[in-house]
TIROBA-911528 format. One record per residue: x, y, z of N, C-alpha, C in turn; residue number from 0; residue in three letters. Coordinates in Angstrom, 1 decimal, decimal comma, m for minus. Layout:
     n_u     n_v     n_w    ca_u    ca_v    ca_w     c_u     c_v     c_w   nr  rest
       X       Y       Z       X       Y       Z       X       Y       Z  NUM   Ala
...
% end
This chain:
     n_u     n_v     n_w    ca_u    ca_v    ca_w     c_u     c_v     c_w   nr  rest
   243,6   300,8   m58,3   245,1   300,4   m58,5   245,0   299,2   m59,6    0   Met
   246,3   299,5   m60,7   246,1   298,3   m61,4   247,3   297,7   m61,3    1   Ala
   247,1   296,1   m61,7   248,0   295,5   m61,5   248,3   294,3   m62,4    2   Met
   249,1   293,4   m62,4   249,4   292,3   m63,5   248,9   291,2   m62,8    3   Asn
   248,4   290,3   m63,1   248,4   288,6   m62,5   248,9   287,9   m63,5    4   Leu
   249,8   287,1   m63,1   250,3   286,0   m63,9   249,7   284,5   m63,6    5   Arg
   248,9   284,0   m64,4   248,2   282,8   m64,4   248,9   281,9   m65,1    6   Leu
   248,9   280,4   m64,7   249,6   279,4   m65,7   248,3   279,4   m66,7    7   Arg
   249,0   278,7   m68,0   248,0   278,5   m69,0   246,7   277,8   m68,8    8   Asp
   246,9   276,6   m67,9   245,6   275,9   m67,6   244,8   277,0   m66,6    9   Asp
   245,4   277,7   m66,0   244,4   278,5   m64,9   243,6   279,4   m65,7   10   Gln
   244,2   280,1   m66,8   243,5   281,0   m67,6   242,8   280,1   m68,5   11   Thr
   242,8   279,4   m68,9   241,8   278,8   m69,7   240,4   278,0   m69,0   12   Glu
   240,8   277,7   m67,8   239,9   277,2   m66,7   238,6   278,4   m66,4   13   Ala
   239,4   279,4   m66,1   238,7   280,6   m65,8   238,3   281,3   m66,8   14   Leu
   238,8   281,3   m68,1   238,0   281,7   m69,4   236,6   280,8   m69,6   15   Lys
   236,8   279,6   m69,3   235,5   278,6   m69,6   234,6   279,1   m68,5   16   Arg
   235,0   279,1   m67,3   234,1   279,4   m66,2   233,2   280,6   m66,4   17   Arg
   234,1   281,5   m66,8   233,2   283,0   m66,9   232,6   283,0   m68,1   18   Ala
   232,9   282,3   m69,2   231,7   281,9   m70,2   230,6   281,2   m69,7   19   Glu
   230,7   280,3   m69,2   229,6   279,5   m68,4   228,8   280,3   m67,6   20   Gln
   229,3   281,0   m66,7   228,6   282,2   m65,9   228,0   283,2   m66,3   21   Glu
   228,5   283,7   m67,3   228,3   284,8   m68,3   228,6   286,0   m68,0   22   Gly
   229,8   286,0   m67,0   230,2   287,2   m66,5   231,8   287,3   m67,1   23   Thr
   232,7   288,1   m66,4   234,4   288,1   m67,2   235,1   287,6   m66,2   24   Ser
   236,0   287,2   m66,5   237,2   286,9   m65,8   237,4   287,9   m64,5   25   Met
   237,7   289,0   m64,8   237,9   290,1   m64,0   236,8   289,9   m62,7   26   His
   235,5   289,9   m63,2   234,7   289,8   m62,1   235,0   288,7   m61,4   27   Ala
   235,1   287,2   m61,9   235,6   286,2   m60,9   236,5   286,4   m60,1   28   Ile
   237,8   287,1   m60,4   239,0   287,0   m59,7   238,7   288,3   m58,6   29   Leu
   237,9   289,2   m58,9   237,5   290,2   m57,8   236,6   289,6   m56,9   30   Leu
   235,6   288,6   m57,2   235,1   287,9   m55,9   235,9   286,8   m55,2   31   Lys
   236,7   286,4   m55,9   237,7   285,5   m55,4   238,6   286,2   m54,4   32   Ala
   238,9   287,5   m54,4   239,7   288,3   m53,6   238,7   288,5   m52,5   33   Val
   237,7   289,1   m52,9   236,8   289,3   m51,6   236,3   288,4   m50,7   34   Asp
   236,2   287,2   m51,2   236,0   285,9   m50,5   237,3   285,6   m49,6   35   Asp
   238,2   285,5   m50,1   239,4   285,2   m49,4   239,9   286,2   m48,2   36   Tyr
   239,6   287,5   m48,6   239,8   288,4   m47,5   238,6   288,1   m46,2   37   Leu
   237,6   288,2   m46,6   236,5   287,9   m45,7   236,6   286,6   m44,7   38   Ala
   237,1   285,6   m45,7   237,2   284,4   m44,6   238,4   284,5   m43,9   39   Arg
   239,7   285,1   m44,4   240,7   285,2   m43,4   240,5   286,4   m42,2   40   Thr
   239,9   287,3   m42,6   239,2   288,3   m41,5   238,8   287,5   m40,3   41   Ala
   237,7   286,8   m40,8   237,0   285,9   m39,8   237,8   284,9   m39,2   42   Gln
   238,6   284,3   m39,9   239,6   283,5   m39,4   240,7   284,0   m38,2   43   Glu
   240,9   285,3   m38,2   241,9   286,2   m37,4   240,9   286,4   m36,3   44   Ala
   239,6   286,7   m36,2   238,9   287,2   m35,3   238,6   286,0   m34,2   45   Ile
   238,5   284,8   m35,0   238,5   283,4   m34,4   239,6   283,0   m33,4   46   Val
   240,8   283,1   m34,0   242,1   282,8   m33,3   242,4   284,0   m32,2   47   Arg
   242,0   284,9   m32,3   242,1   286,2   m31,4   241,2   285,7   m30,1   48   Gln
   240,2   285,6   m30,5   239,0   285,2   m29,4   239,5   284,0   m28,8   49   Thr
   239,9   282,9   m29,4   240,3   281,6   m28,8   241,6   282,1   m27,5   50   Ala
   242,5   282,9   m27,9   243,6   283,4   m27,4   243,0   283,8   m26,0   51   Lys
   242,0   284,9   m26,2   241,5   285,6   m25,4   241,2   284,8   m24,2   52   Glu
   240,0   284,1   m24,6   239,3   283,1   m23,8   240,7   281,8   m23,2   53   Gln
   241,3   281,3   m23,9   242,5   280,6   m23,1   243,0   281,3   m22,3   54   Ala
   243,4   282,5   m22,4   244,2   283,4   m21,3   243,0   283,7   m20,1   55   Ala
   241,9   283,7   m20,4   241,1   284,2   m19,3   240,7   282,9   m18,4   56   Lys
   240,3   281,9   m19,0   240,0   280,4   m18,4   241,2   279,2   m18,2   57   Trp
   242,3   280,0   m18,7   243,3   278,9   m18,8   243,6   278,2   m17,2   58   Gly
   243,6   279,2   m16,0   244,0   278,6   m14,9   243,0   277,6   m14,4   59   Glu
   241,4   277,7   m14,5   240,4   276,7   m14,5   240,5   275,7   m15,1   60   Leu
   241,0   275,6   m16,7   240,9   274,6   m17,5   241,9   273,5   m16,9   61   Met
   243,0   274,1   m16,4   244,0   273,4   m15,9   243,8   272,8   m14,4   62   Asp
   243,0   273,5   m13,6   242,6   272,6   m12,4   241,5   271,8   m12,7   63   Arg
   241,0   271,6   m14,0   239,8   270,5   m14,4   240,5   269,5   m15,2   64   Leu
   241,8   269,5   m15,0   242,3   268,4   m15,9   242,5   267,2   m14,9   65   Lys
% end
């Protein structure tokens, strides 16, 4: 799927410099950034869901231990 991404001028320049430093393309850096974001937020969602489940499972015991 093609899409347009509008960056500020300073972001474009910083991205261009980084791509040159790393010997890669701006496109490759942006793809990696998206992949990293998706992986990180997926893990955070799993942790939140697990915390909810454990709080429900052990909530009564935790209340008694207060």
